[in-house]
N, C-alpha and C positions, 0 to 999 in steps of 0.2 A: 323397383330396383333402379339405381342410378345408371345413366348411360355409361357404356364402356369407354375408357379413355385409352387411346393407343400409346404404347410405350415400347421402346426398343429393349432388346435383351440386356444390353449394357446398362440402360437406365434402371431396369428392374434390379440387376445385380448391385448397382451402386446404392439403391434405396435399401435393399436387404442388408447390405454391409453396414450402413448407417444405423439401421434399426437394431442390428445385433450389438453394435458398439454402445448405443444408448441404453439398451437393456442389460448388457453384461458388464459394462464398465462405468458409464456415467451415472446411471440410476443408483447403483450400490455406493458409489463415491459420495453422492449428495446425501443419501440416507445416513451415511456415517458422519458427514459434516453436520447434519441436523442434530444427530445424537450427541455429538461433541458439544455443539453450541448450547444444547439444553442443559448440559452439566455446568455451564458457566453462570447459571442463576436466572435472574429476572429476564423473561423473554420479551417484555415490552420494550426494554432499552438495549436489547442484544442485537447489534447490527449483523453479526456473523449469522445468527439464527435467521433473521429476515432475508439476508442475501441467499442463504442456502435454500430457504423455502421458495424464494423467487426462482432460483435456478431449477429447483425440483418441478415447479409449475411449468416452466419452459420445456423441460425434458419430457414431462408427461404429455404436454400438448403436441410436441413434435412426434412422439411415439404414436399418438392417435392420428395425427395428420398422415404419417407414412403408412400406417396400417390401412387407413381409408383409401389412400392412393393405390396401394397394392391390391386391395380388394376390388377396386373399380378398373384396374388395369387390364387391357387386352394386350398381352405381350406378343410382339411380332418379331420373329427372328428372320431377318431378310435373307440370311444365308440359306434358309430352307426353301426359298422361293426362286424359281427359275429366272435367270436374268434374260429378259426379253428386250432390253434396251429402253424400256419405258420407265419413267420416273414414278416410283411408288413410295409409300411410307418406308423409311429406313434406308433408302438408297443414298449413295453419295454421288453428287452431280457436279461435274466440272463444266463451268460455263465460260463462254468467251463474250465479252462486251463487244458488240459489233462495231461501235463507234470508236472505242479507245484501244481495242485489242488487249484489254486487261483480262486476265484469267482469274476466276474465283472458284472455290470449291466449297460446297455445302452438303451437309447430311440433313435429310428431312427427318425430324424427331418429334416426340411428343412435347406438349407445352411445358411440362416441368423440366425437361431436359435441355431446352433451348438455351444456347449461349453463342451469340453472334461472334464473339471474339475467338471462340474455339471452332467456328465454322458449322455450328449446329443451328438449323433454322426450325422454328416451330411449324408444325403441319398447318396451323391456322394463320400463318403469316401471309401477306399478299404475294410475296415471291414464291413461297412453297405452293400456294394454291394455284398460281399461274403455271407452275412447272409440272404438277402432278398430272399424269396421264399423257404427257408429251414424250417424244422419243428422241434418241440420239440423232443429231442433224437438224432437228426442228429449230426454228427461230421463234423466240417468245418475246412479246412486247409486255413489259411490266411497268405499271404505273407506280411511280415513286413521287415523293413530295416535290422534287425539282422537275418533274415532267415524266416522260416515258423513256425507258431504257430498253434496248433490244439486246437479248442474249441468245447466242447459239448454244445449244446443248451439245457439248463436245463428247462427253463420256458419262455413262451411267454405270456405277459399280455397286455390287452387293458386298459390302465389307462387314 
């Protein structure tokens, strides 16, 4: 069996919603489009048919991909875990850059959920790895391409 992959409850919900849409809306729509295109005659020169088949292939591939991710997921609902002030998977961490006094907030999430613009850091990212296990008030030195940056962990929230 493949290794379990950590995922937040919100990440699981989002994948299940996408899977439901693919199976209940997108798949039937493409099947109907293929059926329509077949009625137009010669399939070798039918661009609509080929486009619909390509879209069907993409949808089926995405369905398999999501089902695989969900079957390997270890869903962690951080709200069910006592807040001890330590950084763990799923927590939201407010950091203060010691040098610039700039504040940043990140949520530690699974690799598939990571979106730096939305403040979601992959558990495997260097910043998240440096933060996990640390507590509020700790100062953490994180190596980045431009050198080392020190952050103070101001707050750890279970959202």
